[in-house]
Phi, psi and omega in degrees: 000127181237115169219106185237147190221142172202133177277130178272333177180150180201109177187183181284358176265346175165147182223138175189148178218149176256132178237120182239131178240183172296335189250346185202165174229120181229164173247142169262104188072166184210065187271021181232165172297159181298325177296312181294320174305316183290333174292313182302309182300322178301327181288343176257012181072025179234183174203168178292336175301335181259006181271131186268327185199163172233136177249110184275136173273322174194180191274350186299148192298329179287003175234347185223007178308327183289350182294328184302325180271006182280356175304329179283354180225065187289354177281340180284111174286147180241115179265132171196158173285177192291319179293315177300313178305310178301315179297321184281326177300328180292344175264006184246153174251022170212166179247111173295165179288072184304143169233100187273129178242170174259121179304133180098340178274141174265130185222168184249143164225112190054237180261016175264141168251128197232132170231121174264132178239145180293141176226153184271108186207158184275062178227177182292315177203064185296154182218150159263178180223150169235116182253141179215142182209158178108171171258201182244033182245171183298319187270356182211062179299147181279131179230158185214158178227128171251141181239115179221081175236166184053070176213145183271343176202173180252098175290166182301321180297324182286319179299320187283322184291308186292341180296338187270359182281146170286322176234128182243129171255117180234141181287137167226074196288318193211151165271122185305320179295317174302320180291320178295328178280340186303131186267343187273334178272132177289158182302320183299323181287317177300318178295324176296313182296317183284344186285173184288354170237033183252243182224150181287132170285168172305314184297317184295313179302313176306312182293327174300312182293337178275331191268342181288128180282131174050056180286155180267353191313130166263329181206144177236131173252117173277125192221179183055045173288138171291136180290329189256333192240023174204173184206131186301316176296323176299312182299317183295322178294317184292320178278355174294341175295350185293326181295325178290348176259009173091016183254132190238002186290158173294151179219136170224153182246121185277117178294123181289344183262311191270005163081248194301131180267180181293161179263134182239129171258112188286348175291327184248358185300000000 
């Protein structure tokens, strides 16, 4: 079984991650220019030439900016639901090879099994993803990755879906006090971020990780940190309290400035 995962970057400036199986290499979001994506992939020994598909969560530029440069890579399929596809297409002067799915349905791409689930965010039809690959044997155990960023709160359907993942990517966007003190953001933007279709705070993410019953998580990556209204050290200290709440999975915080996160081989995680 081969299922490897690595975040290439995650912040309000851009988001993308690389997921590799024995049969394909895909990106979750493409929130950097195609040139930047190729540079980031190059640091991992990969390139856009070797990418088979992109799975879009929603149309915002920090998740979809790379689509503009895909004219040079027509082999890359772009998966999205209908509303996201329509919203993203209006910003493009070419038509990528869209692969439109229905949110909530499970489908296959090569040796990946994919489920997109609805999340509450201020986009047309935003989703999170649950990716699964492998068999159910000793030599090919089934492993899974859940991606849940850009959501204002955690509905029951999201909580239930992500608890089954071996590796969870979860948003910890902002520290509420830092956001409230921030002088560069207007109050209207702060309200959007804090709202039920905005972004998860550190406290909300912490309570989720403590509250989900019987999670399968072997490792959790905290991602999509605000560069101005959060801090890696602050997040690490805050979430150190998970152990006192009986949670023993591995934890990493993705630095919004320094980009590429650790590489994970889910066979040995």
